[in-house]
C-alpha positions, 0 to 999 in steps of 0.5 A, spaced: 368 159 536 371 166 539 377 165 534 373 163 528 369 169 529 375 174 530 378 171 524 372 172 520 371 179 523 379 180 520 377 178 513 370 182 513 375 188 515 380 186 509 374 185 504 371 192 506 378 195 505 379 192 498 372 194 496 373 201 498 379 201 494 376 198 488 370 203 488 374 209 489 379 208 484 373 205 479 369 211 480 375 216 479 377 213 473 371 215 469 371 220 464 368 227 465 369 232 470 363 233 475 365 240 476 364 241 468 357 237 468 355 241 474 357 248 471 354 246 464 358 246 457 358 254 456 361 255 463 368 258 463 374 255 465 375 259 471 369 258 473 370 250 472 376 251 476 374 254 482 368 249 483 373 244 482 377 247 488 371 248 492 369 240 491 376 238 493 377 235 486 384 238 485 387 234 491 391 228 490 388 221 489 391 218 495 389 225 499 381 224 497 381 217 498 384 218 506 379 223 507 373 219 504 375 213 509 376 218 515 369 221 513 366 214 513 369 212 520 366 218 523 359 218 519 361 224 515 359 222 508 360 229 505 355 233 501 352 232 494 354 235 488 347 236 485 343 236 491 347 240 496 345 236 502 349 231 506 349 225 503 348 221 510 341 224 510 340 223 503 341 215 504 337 215 510 331 217 507 332 212 501 333 206 506 326 207 509 324 204 503 330 200 500 331 196 507 323 194 507 323 192 500 329 188 501 326 184 507 320 183 503 323 180 497 328 176 501 322 173 505 318 171 499 324 168 496 326 164 502 318 162 503 317 160 496 324 156 495 324 152 501 317 150 500 318 148 493 325 145 494 322 141 500 316 139 496 319 137 490 325 133 494 319 129 498 316 127 491 322 126 487 320 124 480 313 125 481 308 129 477 309 135 482 316 134 482 317 135 475 311 141 475 315 145 480 322 144 477 319 146 470 316 152 473 323 154 477 326 153 470 321 158 467 323 163 473 330 163 472 329 165 465 325 171 466 328 178 467 326 181 473 324 188 470 320 184 464 317 180 470 315 187 473 312 190 467 308 183 467 305 184 474 304 191 473 300 190 467 296 184 470 295 187 477 295 195 476 292 196 469 287 190 468 285 188 475 287 195 479 288 191 485 295 195 486 298 201 484 303 201 478 308 205 482 310 210 487 310 209 494 305 212 499 310 213 505 309 209 512 306 216 514 299 213 511 299 207 514 304 200 514 299 197 510 299 202 504 306 202 504 306 194 504 302 194 498 306 199 494 312 195 495 308 188 494 309 188 486 317 190 487 318 185 492 315 179 488 319 182 482 325 181 485 324 175 489 321 170 483 328 169 480 332 168 486 326 163 489 327 159 483 334 158 483 334 157 491 328 152 490 333 148 485 339 148 490 334 146 496 331 140 492 338 138 490 341 139 498 335 135 501 335 129 496 343 128 497 342 128 505 336 123 504 341 118 501 345 118 507 346 112 512 343 116 518 336 117 514 336 110 513 337 108 520 332 113 522 327 110 518 329 103 520 327 106 527 320 107 525 320 114 524 315 117 519 317 120 513 315 127 515 319 127 522 325 124 518 324 130 513 323 136 518 327 133 524 333 130 521 334 132 513 332 139 513 338 142 518 343 138 515 341 140 508 341 147 510 349 149 509 349 149 501 342 153 502 345 158 506 351 159 502 346 161 496 342 165 500 348 169 502 350 170 495 342 172 493 342 177 498 347 181 493 343 180 487 337 182 490 340 189 492 343 190 485 336 188 483 333 194 487 337 199 482 333 196 476 326 195 480 326 201 483 326 205 477 321 201 474 316 202 479 318 209 480 320 208 487 324 213 491 329 208 494 337 207 494 337 204 487 333 210 484 338 215 488 344 211 485 341 211 478 340 219 478 346 220 481 350 216 476 346 220 471 348 227 474 355 225 475 354 226 483 360 221 484 360 222 492 353 220 492 354 214 488 361 212 492 357 212 498 351 208 496 355 203 493 360 202 499 354 201 503 351 196 499 358 192 499 358 193 506 351 190 507 353 184 503 359 183 506 356 183 513 350 178 511 356 173 508 359 174 515 353 172 519 352 166 514 359 164 515 358 164 523 351 160 522 354 154 519 357 152 525 350 152 529 347 149 523 351 143 522 355 141 529 359 136 525 363 142 522 369 144 525 372 151 526 378 150 522 374 147 516 371 154 515 
């Protein structure tokens, strides 16, 4: 197991290096000049050139990349071109919202998906199975931003149970903060839950056809005991794989959802920084999201061996 974890750690590091190169090169290749945008269209060439030197944008590409990597390693992400404050503090302020939002959305996703997937597999080809799978098909087809608008119209405008947007902050109480994030979390979770429910159903049905399940039933074990004690654990491998991939989709979805609900999170910071061409903020935010996705997938890989002991380390 230690060899497997070491191999995965090396793969993780290599992935992060590759991601950093792609992020840096793609953002650097974008047209336009950050100094020109900050100074305005009427700025003189000398003023733009002076700001370019001040921001370090006149240095060679390789030098700027190495300086950025060195800053990442020591926690110095530089200063925002627009706000003039450290990028690390900007990101830290926004993570206070984005991380709880991601956790809430993933919790809702897993709860809905596993419940629906197990229920439909246990009632295969019955009315409940057909009904739930029809709902998941609708959920897959729904764009999350459009579903978010529907939730606002229903729960904020018509029923007035929840706010239409904004974030009250955690200082006013945890419950008020959770209420502010509930609609955005549901908007993010519904599509992901629909996909994961179908995967869970397929995985459980496949395991139910295995010989060891028939043996367990022949020994007199009840349907519920067989399902929860024997089937579910063996069906979790594909489910865990999709959950790892969905976490990346969930993080990407926050960029849109936070703008729909006017939430001051990491996604909105990325959106505003792109509009202002504050590329140093965009670069570090995207790198942070990439790092989170890679770490989550690393954890999923490690969990494989614990979920299913039949899997050998060299098979992963």
